[in-house]
C-alpha positions in Angstrom: 119.0 -30.2 89.0 118.5 -26.5 89.4 115.0 -25.2 88.6 114.1 -22.4 86.2 112.9 -18.8 86.8 110.6 -17.4 84.1 109.6 -13.8 84.4 106.8 -11.9 82.5 107.1 -8.1 82.5 105.7 -5.1 80.8 103.5 -2.0 81.4 100.2 -2.1 83.3 97.5 -3.7 81.2 99.8 -5.8 79.1 98.2 -9.1 80.2 100.8 -10.5 82.5 98.3 -12.0 84.9 96.3 -13.7 82.1 99.4 -15.1 80.5 100.9 -16.2 83.8 97.7 -18.2 84.4 97.9 -19.8 81.0 101.6 -20.7 81.4 100.9 -22.2 84.8 98.3 -24.5 83.3 100.5 -25.5 80.3 104.0 -25.9 81.9 103.3 -29.0 84.0 102.0 -30.9 81.0 104.6 -29.5 78.5 107.2 -32.1 79.1 109.8 -29.4 80.0 109.6 -29.8 83.8 111.0 -32.8 85.6 108.2 -34.9 87.0 109.5 -34.3 90.6 109.5 -30.5 90.2 106.7 -28.2 91.5 105.6 -25.0 89.8 105.5 -21.9 91.9 103.7 -18.7 90.9 104.7 -15.4 92.5 104.9 -11.7 91.9 106.7 -8.5 92.7 106.0 -6.7 94.9 104.2 -9.0 97.2 105.5 -12.6 96.7 106.2 -13.1 100.4 104.5 -12.3 103.7 106.8 -9.3 104.2 106.3 -8.4 100.5 102.6 -8.2 100.9 103.0 -5.5 103.5 105.5 -3.7 101.3 103.1 -3.9 98.4 100.5 -2.2 100.4 102.9 0.6 101.3 104.0 1.0 97.7 100.7 0.8 95.8 97.8 1.5 98.1 98.9 4.3 100.5 97.2 7.7 100.3 99.1 10.6 98.7 99.8 12.3 102.1 101.8 9.3 103.4 103.1 7.9 100.1 106.9 7.1 99.9 109.1 9.6 98.1 110.8 8.3 94.9 114.0 7.2 96.7 112.0 5.5 99.5 109.9 3.8 96.8 113.1 2.4 95.2 114.4 1.1 98.5 111.1 -0.5 99.3 111.2 -2.4 96.0 114.7 -3.5 96.7 113.7 -4.7 100.2 110.8 -6.7 98.7 113.1 -8.2 96.1 115.8 -9.2 98.6 113.2 -11.0 100.8 111.6 -12.6 97.7 114.9 -14.0 96.4 116.2 -15.1 99.7 113.1 -16.8 101.1 111.2 -18.0 98.1 112.9 -17.9 94.7 116.4 -19.2 95.4 115.2 -22.0 97.8 112.7 -23.1 95.1 115.3 -23.2 92.4 117.7 -25.1 94.6 115.0 -27.7 95.2 114.7 -28.1 91.4 111.3 -26.3 91.2 110.3 -23.9 88.5 109.2 -20.4 89.3 106.9 -18.1 87.3 107.1 -14.5 88.4 104.9 -11.5 87.6 107.7 -8.8 87.3 111.3 -8.9 88.5 114.2 -6.5 88.7 113.8 -5.1 85.2 110.5 -3.5 86.3 112.4 -1.3 88.8 114.8 0.0 86.2 111.8 0.8 83.9 109.5 2.4 86.5 111.9 4.0 88.9 114.8 4.6 86.5 113.1 5.7 83.3 109.7 6.6 84.9 110.9 8.4 88.0 114.3 9.5 86.6 116.4 8.0 89.4 120.0 7.1 88.8 120.3 4.0 86.7 123.7 2.9 88.2 122.3 3.1 91.7 119.3 1.0 90.7 121.6 -1.6 89.1 123.8 -1.7 92.3 120.7 -2.2 94.5 119.5 -4.9 92.1 122.8 -6.8 92.5 122.5 -6.6 96.3 118.9 -7.6 96.4 119.2 -10.5 94.0 122.7 -11.6 95.1 123.3 -11.8 91.3 120.4 -14.2 90.7 119.2 -13.8 87.1 116.0 -15.2 85.4 116.5 -18.0 83.0 114.0 -16.3 80.7 112.3 -12.9 80.7 109.5 -12.2 78.3 108.5 -8.6 77.7 104.8 -8.2 76.8 105.0 -5.1 74.6 101.9 -3.0 74.5 101.3 0.5 73.1 100.5 3.0 75.8 97.2 4.0 74.2 96.1 0.3 74.4 97.2 0.0 78.0 95.1 3.0 78.9 92.1 1.7 76.9 92.3 -1.7 78.7 92.4 -0.1 82.1 89.7 2.5 81.5 87.1 2.5 84.3 89.1 0.2 86.6 90.5 1.2 90.0 94.1 2.3 89.7 96.8 1.8 92.3 99.2 4.6 93.1 101.7 3.8 90.3 99.0 3.3 87.7 97.5 6.7 88.6 100.7 8.6 87.6 99.3 9.2 84.1 100.1 8.9 80.5 103.4 10.8 80.3 104.8 8.7 83.2 103.7 5.5 81.4 105.3 6.6 78.2 108.6 7.0 79.9 108.2 3.6 81.5 107.3 2.0 78.2 110.4 3.5 76.6 112.3 2.2 79.6 111.1 -1.4 79.0 112.1 -1.2 75.4 115.6 -0.1 76.4 116.0 -2.7 79.2 114.7 -5.5 77.0 117.3 -4.6 74.4 120.1 -4.4 76.9 119.3 -7.6 78.7 118.3 -9.8 75.8 114.6 -10.3 76.8 112.2 -11.9 74.4 109.6 -9.5 73.1 106.0 -10.5 72.4 103.5 -8.1 71.0 100.7 -8.1 73.6 98.1 -6.3 71.4 96.9 -9.7 70.1 94.2 -12.1 71.4 95.2 -13.8 74.7 95.2 -17.2 72.9 97.6 -15.9 70.2 100.0 -14.4 72.8 99.8 -17.7 74.8 100.9 -19.7 71.7 103.9 -17.4 71.2 104.9 -17.7 74.9 104.7 -21.4 74.8 106.9 -21.5 71.7 109.5 -19.2 73.3 109.6 -21.2 76.5 110.0 -24.4 74.6 112.7 -23.0 72.3 114.7 -21.4 75.2 114.3 -23.9 78.0 113.6 -27.2 76.1 
């Protein structure tokens, strides 16, 4: 039996890491997964050995050597191609379940709506990188931009996070558009972590049970 791919997505500060941890604790005891299936946690960028090097190039390079917008897009596509081919697809074919912090919708939100790159080109690259593999469930953790900035105040920012409020507002609008187009489940993330976790568990059970 093929495994399942569940993706959590949203702007920086929306609580993806926290909720991924809570889902990873709950899923093996939920009764949804076959007893023989493993649960694999991963992220984009950086879910593979190659991806970790790409993540460093994308998020932690200094401004004088940072990739331009098109190079950035292609690096995300390369990370995703490696991720799908060497980790996600083999896991699903084994019957394992995969939890991913971000997937292809993030690229359309950040590089399409945020950077203003051509949406059709991004979708074409997505199809190549994923070989048309689609998540079984994507949950969008929707968070107001002001709350995102409040939560991240005083923390070290990576290169993308440091783009500022106007960029983040474009990305936020992009997530709303992508979520609507692709039928993602929306969860308001400006609640307590426990309240969000309960909603996520309900969605996963309803959609994949």
